[in-house]
C-alpha positions in Angstrom: 7.0 75.9 -38.0 6.3 78.4 -40.8 9.0 76.9 -43.0 7.8 73.3 -42.5 4.1 74.2 -43.2 5.1 76.2 -46.3 7.2 73.4 -47.7 4.3 70.9 -47.3 2.0 72.9 -49.6 3.0 74.0 -53.1 0.4 76.7 -53.1 -0.1 79.4 -50.5 -2.9 78.5 -48.1 -5.4 81.3 -47.7 -6.2 81.4 -44.0 -6.7 83.9 -41.2 -4.4 84.3 -38.2 -7.0 82.4 -36.1 -7.1 79.5 -38.6 -3.3 79.4 -38.7 -3.1 79.3 -34.9 -5.5 76.4 -34.9 -3.4 74.6 -37.4 -0.3 75.0 -35.3 -2.2 73.6 -32.3 -3.0 70.5 -34.4 0.5 70.1 -35.9 2.7 70.8 -32.8 2.6 67.3 -31.2 3.5 65.2 -34.3 5.9 67.8 -35.6 7.8 68.1 -32.3 7.9 64.3 -32.0 9.1 63.9 -35.7 11.8 66.5 -35.1 13.1 64.8 -31.9 12.9 61.4 -33.6 15.1 62.8 -36.4 17.6 64.2 -33.8 17.7 60.9 -32.0 18.4 59.0 -35.3 21.3 61.4 -36.0 22.6 60.7 -32.4 22.2 57.0 -32.3 25.3 56.3 -30.2 24.1 58.9 -27.7 20.5 57.6 -27.8 21.6 54.0 -27.2 19.1 52.6 -29.7 19.0 50.9 -33.0 16.3 52.3 -35.3 14.4 50.1 -37.6 14.2 51.6 -41.0 10.6 50.5 -41.7 8.8 51.2 -38.5 8.5 53.8 -35.7 6.7 53.3 -32.4 5.8 56.3 -30.3 4.6 56.1 -26.7 2.6 59.1 -25.5 2.7 59.1 -21.7 -0.1 60.7 -19.7 -1.9 61.3 -23.0 -4.8 63.7 -23.4 -7.3 62.8 -26.1 -8.3 66.4 -26.6 -4.8 67.3 -27.6 -2.8 64.3 -28.9 -5.9 62.7 -30.5 -8.0 65.7 -31.5 -7.4 64.9 -35.2 -5.7 61.5 -35.6 -4.9 62.1 -39.3 -2.4 64.7 -38.1 0.0 61.9 -37.2 0.0 60.9 -40.9 0.4 64.4 -42.3 2.9 65.8 -39.8 4.9 62.7 -39.0 4.5 59.7 -41.4 4.8 62.0 -44.5 7.9 63.6 -43.1 9.7 60.4 -41.8 11.5 57.6 -43.6 9.2 54.9 -42.2 6.5 52.7 -43.7 4.7 52.0 -40.5 4.0 54.4 -37.7 2.5 53.1 -34.4 1.2 55.6 -31.9 0.5 54.2 -28.4 -1.4 56.5 -26.0 -1.3 55.6 -22.3 -3.0 57.4 -19.4 -4.9 56.5 -16.2 -7.5 59.0 -17.3 -7.3 58.8 -21.1 -10.9 58.5 -22.0 -13.2 60.1 -19.4 -15.9 60.6 -21.9 -16.0 56.9 -22.9 -15.5 57.6 -26.6 -15.4 54.7 -29.0 -11.6 54.6 -29.4 -11.4 51.7 -31.8 -13.8 53.5 -34.1 -11.9 56.7 -33.8 -8.6 55.0 -34.7 -9.9 53.7 -38.1 -8.7 56.6 -40.2 -8.3 56.6 -44.0 -4.8 57.3 -45.2 -4.1 59.4 -48.2 -3.9 57.8 -51.7 -0.1 58.0 -51.8 0.2 56.2 -48.4 -2.2 53.5 -49.5 -0.4 53.1 -52.8 3.0 52.5 -51.0 1.4 50.4 -48.3 2.3 52.7 -45.5 0.4 52.2 -42.2 -0.6 54.2 -39.3 -1.7 52.2 -36.2 -3.1 53.6 -33.0 -3.3 51.8 -29.6 -5.1 53.2 -26.6 -4.5 52.1 -23.1 -6.9 53.8 -20.7 -6.9 53.4 -16.9 -3.3 52.3 -17.0 -0.1 53.9 -15.7 2.9 53.6 -17.9 4.4 51.0 -15.6 1.2 49.0 -16.0 1.5 49.1 -19.7 5.2 48.2 -19.6 4.3 45.0 -17.8 1.4 44.3 -20.1 1.5 41.6 -22.7 0.6 44.2 -25.4 3.7 46.3 -24.7 5.6 47.4 -27.8 9.2 48.7 -27.5 9.2 52.4 -28.5 11.6 54.3 -30.7 10.7 57.5 -28.7 8.6 58.2 -25.6 6.7 61.6 -25.5 5.3 63.5 -22.6 3.5 66.6 -23.9 2.9 69.4 -21.4 2.5 67.0 -18.5 3.9 69.3 -15.8 5.8 66.6 -13.9 6.8 68.8 -11.0 3.2 69.8 -10.2 1.9 66.2 -10.4 3.3 65.5 -6.9 1.2 68.3 -5.5 -2.2 67.3 -7.0 -1.8 63.5 -6.8 -1.6 61.8 -3.4 0.1 58.9 -5.2 2.4 60.5 -7.8 2.9 58.1 -10.7 5.9 59.9 -12.2 8.7 58.4 -10.1 7.9 54.8 -11.3 7.1 56.1 -14.8 10.4 57.9 -15.2 12.4 54.8 -14.1 10.4 52.6 -16.5 11.3 54.9 -19.3 14.9 55.4 -18.4 15.4 51.6 -18.1 14.4 51.2 -21.7 17.2 53.6 -22.8 15.1 55.2 -25.5 14.8 58.9 -26.3 12.4 60.6 -24.0 10.8 63.9 -25.1 9.3 66.3 -22.5 7.6 69.5 -23.4 6.2 72.4 -21.2 4.4 75.7 -21.5 7.4 77.7 -20.1 11.1 77.2 -19.7 10.7 77.8 -15.9 8.1 75.0 -15.8 10.4 72.7 -17.8 13.4 73.4 -15.5 11.2 72.5 -12.5 10.2 69.3 -14.3 13.8 68.5 -14.8 14.6 69.1 -11.1 11.8 66.7 -10.3 13.1 64.1 -12.8 16.6 64.3 -11.3 15.0 63.9 -7.8 13.0 60.8 -8.8 15.4 59.0 -11.2 17.0 55.9 -9.9 18.3 55.1 -13.4 21.0 57.4 -14.7 20.1 59.6 -17.7 21.6 62.2 -19.9 20.4 65.0 -22.1 20.4 64.6 -25.9 19.0 68.2 -26.1 19.1 70.6 -23.1 15.8 72.5 -22.4 15.2 75.1 -25.1 12.5 76.9 -27.1 10.6 74.7 -29.5 10.4 75.9 -33.1 7.3 73.7 -33.5 5.3 75.1 -30.6 1.6 76.0 -31.0 0.9 79.7 -31.4 -2.7 79.3 -30.3 -2.9 80.8 -26.8 -4.6 78.9 -23.9 -5.8 80.6 -20.7 -3.6 80.0 -17.7 -6.0 79.5 -14.7 -3.3 78.4 -12.3 -0.6 81.0 -12.4 -2.3 83.7 -14.4 -0.7 86.4 -12.4 2.7 85.3 -13.7 1.7 84.4 -17.3 -1.9 84.8 -18.3 -1.5 82.9 -21.6 0.2 79.6 -22.3 1.3 77.9 -25.5 1.4 74.1 -26.0 4.9 72.6 -26.4 6.5 76.0 -26.0 9.8 74.4 -25.0 11.2 70.9 -24.9 14.1 68.7 -23.9 15.2 65.3 -25.0 16.6 62.8 -22.5 17.8 59.2 -22.6 18.6 56.6 -19.9 22.2 55.3 -19.7 
Protein backbone atom coordinates (compact mmCIF):
# COMPACT_ATOMS: atom_id res chain seq x y z
CA UNK A 1 0.00 0.00 0.00
CA UNK A 2 2.73 2.48 0.98
CA UNK A 3 4.70 1.92 -2.23
CA UNK A 4 1.65 2.35 -4.46
CA UNK A 5 0.50 5.53 -2.75
CA UNK A 6 4.04 6.93 -2.85
CA UNK A 7 4.41 6.19 -6.57
CA UNK A 8 1.14 7.96 -7.37
CA UNK A 9 2.30 11.27 -5.95
CA UNK A 10 5.54 12.96 -7.01
CA UNK A 11 5.69 15.02 -3.85
CA UNK A 12 5.43 13.76 -0.31
CA UNK A 13 1.93 14.17 1.10
CA UNK A 14 1.93 15.89 4.44
CA UNK A 15 -0.68 14.09 6.50
CA UNK A 16 -1.17 12.70 9.98
CA UNK A 17 -1.41 9.00 10.81
CA UNK A 18 -5.17 9.41 11.18
CA UNK A 19 -5.46 11.00 7.73
CA UNK A 20 -3.29 8.27 6.22
CA UNK A 21 -5.45 5.57 7.81
CA UNK A 22 -8.54 7.25 6.36
CA UNK A 23 -6.90 7.30 2.92
CA UNK A 24 -6.17 3.56 3.08
CA UNK A 25 -9.82 2.95 4.00
CA UNK A 26 -10.86 4.79 0.84
CA UNK A 27 -8.25 3.15 -1.39
CA UNK A 28 -8.42 -0.47 -0.24
CA UNK A 29 -11.41 -1.66 -2.32
CA UNK A 30 -10.30 -0.36 -5.74
CA UNK A 31 -6.61 -1.16 -5.12
CA UNK A 32 -7.40 -4.73 -4.05
CA UNK A 33 -9.69 -5.17 -7.05
CA UNK A 34 -7.07 -3.68 -9.41
CA UNK A 35 -4.36 -5.96 -8.03
CA UNK A 36 -6.49 -9.10 -8.41
CA UNK A 37 -7.60 -8.00 -11.89
CA UNK A 38 -3.90 -7.75 -12.77
CA UNK A 39 -3.24 -11.24 -11.35
CA UNK A 40 -6.16 -12.65 -13.33
CA UNK A 41 -4.88 -11.06 -16.55
CA UNK A 42 -1.48 -12.69 -16.01
CA UNK A 43 -3.18 -16.05 -15.39
CA UNK A 44 -5.70 -15.99 -18.24
CA UNK A 45 -5.59 -19.76 -18.91
CA UNK A 46 -6.20 -20.37 -15.21
CA UNK A 47 -8.94 -17.74 -15.06
CA UNK A 48 -10.76 -19.13 -18.13
CA UNK A 49 -11.50 -15.66 -19.48
CA UNK A 50 -10.55 -13.44 -22.38
CA UNK A 51 -9.95 -9.87 -21.25
CA UNK A 52 -11.01 -7.00 -23.44
CA UNK A 53 -8.20 -4.49 -23.77
CA UNK A 54 -10.40 -1.41 -23.67
CA UNK A 55 -12.97 -2.16 -20.96
CA UNK A 56 -13.23 -3.69 -17.52
CA UNK A 57 -16.45 -4.55 -15.70
CA UNK A 58 -16.47 -5.15 -11.95
CA UNK A 59 -19.42 -6.68 -10.10
CA UNK A 60 -19.49 -5.85 -6.38
CA UNK A 61 -21.70 -8.43 -4.66
CA UNK A 62 -23.54 -7.60 -1.43
CA UNK A 63 -22.22 -4.07 -1.83
CA UNK A 64 -22.27 -1.51 0.97
CA UNK A 65 -22.62 2.13 -0.06
CA UNK A 66 -20.77 3.39 3.02
CA UNK A 67 -17.69 1.40 2.01
CA UNK A 68 -17.49 0.71 -1.73
CA UNK A 69 -19.24 3.96 -2.69
CA UNK A 70 -18.15 6.35 0.06
CA UNK A 71 -16.11 8.34 -2.48
CA UNK A 72 -16.84 7.16 -6.01
CA UNK A 73 -13.86 9.01 -7.51
CA UNK A 74 -11.64 6.50 -5.74
CA UNK A 75 -12.43 4.00 -8.52
CA UNK A 76 -10.92 6.46 -11.00
CA UNK A 77 -7.82 7.27 -8.93
CA UNK A 78 -7.04 3.80 -7.59
CA UNK A 79 -8.22 1.58 -10.46
CA UNK A 80 -8.75 3.39 -13.77
CA UNK A 81 -5.47 5.33 -13.49
CA UNK A 82 -3.55 2.14 -12.72
CA UNK A 83 -5.09 -0.21 -15.30
CA UNK A 84 -4.70 -0.47 -19.10
CA UNK A 85 -8.40 0.15 -19.80
CA UNK A 86 -10.30 3.06 -21.31
CA UNK A 87 -13.65 2.28 -19.73
CA UNK A 88 -14.29 1.01 -16.21
CA UNK A 89 -17.78 -0.16 -15.29
CA UNK A 90 -18.56 -0.77 -11.62
CA UNK A 91 -21.84 -2.58 -10.91
CA UNK A 92 -22.95 -2.70 -7.28
CA UNK A 93 -25.61 -5.24 -6.32
CA UNK A 94 -27.28 -5.84 -2.96
CA UNK A 95 -30.69 -6.62 -1.54
CA UNK A 96 -30.11 -3.75 0.90
CA UNK A 97 -27.83 -1.44 -1.08
CA UNK A 98 -29.55 1.87 -0.40
CA UNK A 99 -31.44 1.83 2.93
CA UNK A 100 -31.22 5.63 3.13
CA UNK A 101 -32.82 6.10 -0.32
CA UNK A 102 -29.96 8.28 -1.55
CA UNK A 103 -30.15 9.68 -5.12
CA UNK A 104 -27.85 7.07 -6.68
CA UNK A 105 -28.04 8.41 -10.23
CA UNK A 106 -26.97 11.82 -8.99
CA UNK A 107 -24.15 10.37 -6.90
CA UNK A 108 -22.77 8.45 -9.87
CA UNK A 109 -22.28 11.58 -11.98
CA UNK A 110 -18.69 12.24 -11.08
CA UNK A 111 -16.27 14.48 -12.95
CA UNK A 112 -13.15 12.69 -14.12
CA UNK A 113 -9.71 14.28 -14.10
CA UNK A 114 -8.52 16.38 -17.04
CA UNK A 115 -6.23 13.63 -18.32
CA UNK A 116 -9.04 11.05 -18.39
CA UNK A 117 -11.34 13.48 -20.18
CA UNK A 118 -8.58 14.30 -22.69
CA UNK A 119 -8.09 10.61 -23.51
CA UNK A 120 -11.84 9.89 -23.48
CA UNK A 121 -11.61 7.45 -20.58
CA UNK A 122 -14.90 6.60 -18.88
CA UNK A 123 -16.07 5.51 -15.45
CA UNK A 124 -19.62 4.17 -15.33
CA UNK A 125 -21.55 3.14 -12.22
CA UNK A 126 -24.64 0.94 -12.09
CA UNK A 127 -26.58 0.35 -8.87
CA UNK A 128 -28.98 -2.55 -8.38
CA UNK A 129 -30.79 -2.21 -5.07
CA UNK A 130 -33.21 -4.78 -3.63
CA UNK A 131 -31.77 -7.48 -5.89
CA UNK A 132 -29.81 -10.61 -5.16
CA UNK A 133 -26.94 -11.40 -7.48
CA UNK A 134 -29.01 -14.14 -9.11
CA UNK A 135 -31.80 -11.61 -9.73
CA UNK A 136 -29.30 -9.34 -11.45
CA UNK A 137 -27.81 -12.24 -13.43
CA UNK A 138 -31.26 -12.95 -14.88
CA UNK A 139 -31.93 -9.23 -15.45
CA UNK A 140 -31.91 -7.66 -18.91
CA UNK A 141 -29.34 -5.11 -17.67
CA UNK A 142 -26.79 -7.80 -16.81
CA UNK A 143 -23.26 -7.07 -18.04
CA UNK A 144 -20.67 -9.86 -18.14
CA UNK A 145 -17.94 -9.07 -15.59
CA UNK A 146 -14.17 -9.32 -15.82
CA UNK A 147 -14.03 -9.82 -12.06
CA UNK A 148 -16.58 -10.27 -9.26
CA UNK A 149 -15.75 -8.83 -5.82
CA UNK A 150 -17.17 -9.61 -2.40
CA UNK A 151 -15.59 -7.30 0.17
CA UNK A 152 -15.79 -8.34 3.84
CA UNK A 153 -19.12 -10.10 3.30
CA UNK A 154 -18.61 -12.86 5.89
CA UNK A 155 -20.19 -15.64 3.86
CA UNK A 156 -20.05 -18.16 6.69
CA UNK A 157 -22.00 -15.96 9.10
CA UNK A 158 -24.70 -15.09 6.57
CA UNK A 159 -26.39 -18.46 7.08
CA UNK A 160 -26.71 -17.68 10.81
CA UNK A 161 -28.32 -14.25 10.47
CA UNK A 162 -30.46 -14.87 7.38
CA UNK A 163 -33.34 -17.32 7.44
CA UNK A 164 -32.96 -17.57 3.67
CA UNK A 165 -29.23 -17.43 2.96
CA UNK A 166 -28.65 -15.95 -0.54
CA UNK A 167 -25.05 -17.13 -0.82
CA UNK A 168 -25.54 -20.72 -2.10
CA UNK A 169 -27.34 -19.48 -5.23
CA UNK A 170 -25.06 -16.45 -5.52
CA UNK A 171 -21.91 -18.57 -5.45
CA UNK A 172 -23.18 -20.91 -8.12
CA UNK A 173 -24.20 -17.98 -10.34
CA UNK A 174 -20.68 -16.60 -10.03
CA UNK A 175 -18.87 -19.91 -10.61
CA UNK A 176 -21.01 -20.71 -13.66
CA UNK A 177 -19.66 -17.54 -15.31
CA UNK A 178 -16.08 -18.82 -14.86
CA UNK A 179 -14.72 -15.37 -14.06
CA UNK A 180 -12.28 -14.39 -11.27
CA UNK A 181 -14.02 -14.07 -7.90
CA UNK A 182 -12.33 -11.98 -5.21
CA UNK A 183 -13.34 -12.54 -1.58
CA UNK A 184 -11.90 -10.51 1.30
CA UNK A 185 -12.28 -10.78 5.06
CA UNK A 186 -11.26 -9.09 8.31
CA UNK A 187 -9.20 -12.09 9.51
CA UNK A 188 -7.63 -15.21 8.02
CA UNK A 189 -9.74 -17.36 10.33
CA UNK A 190 -12.89 -15.67 9.03
CA UNK A 191 -11.75 -16.17 5.43
CA UNK A 192 -11.02 -19.86 6.03
CA UNK A 193 -14.53 -20.28 7.43
CA UNK A 194 -15.90 -18.49 4.38
CA UNK A 195 -14.03 -20.89 2.10
CA UNK A 196 -15.43 -23.87 4.01
CA UNK A 197 -18.91 -22.46 3.45
CA UNK A 198 -18.13 -21.86 -0.24
CA UNK A 199 -17.00 -25.48 -0.63
CA UNK A 200 -20.15 -26.66 1.14
CA UNK A 201 -22.47 -24.60 -1.09
CA UNK A 202 -20.76 -24.86 -4.47
CA UNK A 203 -22.44 -27.14 -7.00
CA UNK A 204 -20.13 -25.82 -9.70
CA UNK A 205 -16.47 -26.81 -9.40
CA UNK A 206 -13.99 -24.04 -8.67
CA UNK A 207 -10.28 -23.60 -8.09
CA UNK A 208 -7.99 -21.09 -6.41
CA UNK A 209 -6.01 -18.58 -8.44
CA UNK A 210 -4.66 -17.22 -5.14
CA UNK A 211 -4.98 -19.13 -1.86
CA UNK A 212 -6.13 -17.15 1.23
CA UNK A 213 -3.39 -14.74 2.28
CA UNK A 214 -2.69 -11.34 3.87
CA UNK A 215 -3.64 -8.41 1.63
CA UNK A 216 -0.92 -5.80 1.04
CA UNK A 217 -3.67 -3.31 0.13
CA UNK A 218 -5.72 -3.68 3.32
CA UNK A 219 -7.03 -0.68 5.19
CA UNK A 220 -5.04 0.31 8.27
CA UNK A 221 -7.95 2.20 9.80
CA UNK A 222 -9.30 0.09 12.68
CA UNK A 223 -13.01 -0.64 13.09
CA UNK A 224 -14.54 -1.80 16.35
CA UNK A 225 -15.51 -5.46 16.48
CA UNK A 226 -18.89 -5.67 18.20
CA UNK A 227 -19.46 -9.37 17.47
CA UNK A 228 -16.33 -11.20 18.64
CA UNK A 229 -14.54 -8.40 20.47
CA UNK A 230 -13.23 -10.88 23.06
CA UNK A 231 -11.21 -12.58 20.29
CA UNK A 232 -10.20 -9.49 18.31
CA UNK A 233 -11.38 -6.04 19.47
CA UNK A 234 -10.30 -4.25 16.26
CA UNK A 235 -10.86 -5.20 12.63
CA UNK A 236 -9.36 -3.95 9.36
CA UNK A 237 -11.22 -3.90 6.05
CA UNK A 238 -9.86 -6.29 3.40
CA UNK A 239 -7.18 -7.57 5.79
CA UNK A 240 -6.88 -10.78 3.76
CA UNK A 241 -8.13 -12.08 0.43
CA UNK A 242 -8.43 -15.03 -1.90
CA UNK A 243 -9.10 -15.28 -5.64
CA UNK A 244 -11.26 -18.10 -7.04
CA UNK A 245 -12.65 -19.09 -10.41
CA UNK A 246 -15.27 -21.59 -11.58
CA UNK A 247 -14.10 -24.44 -13.81
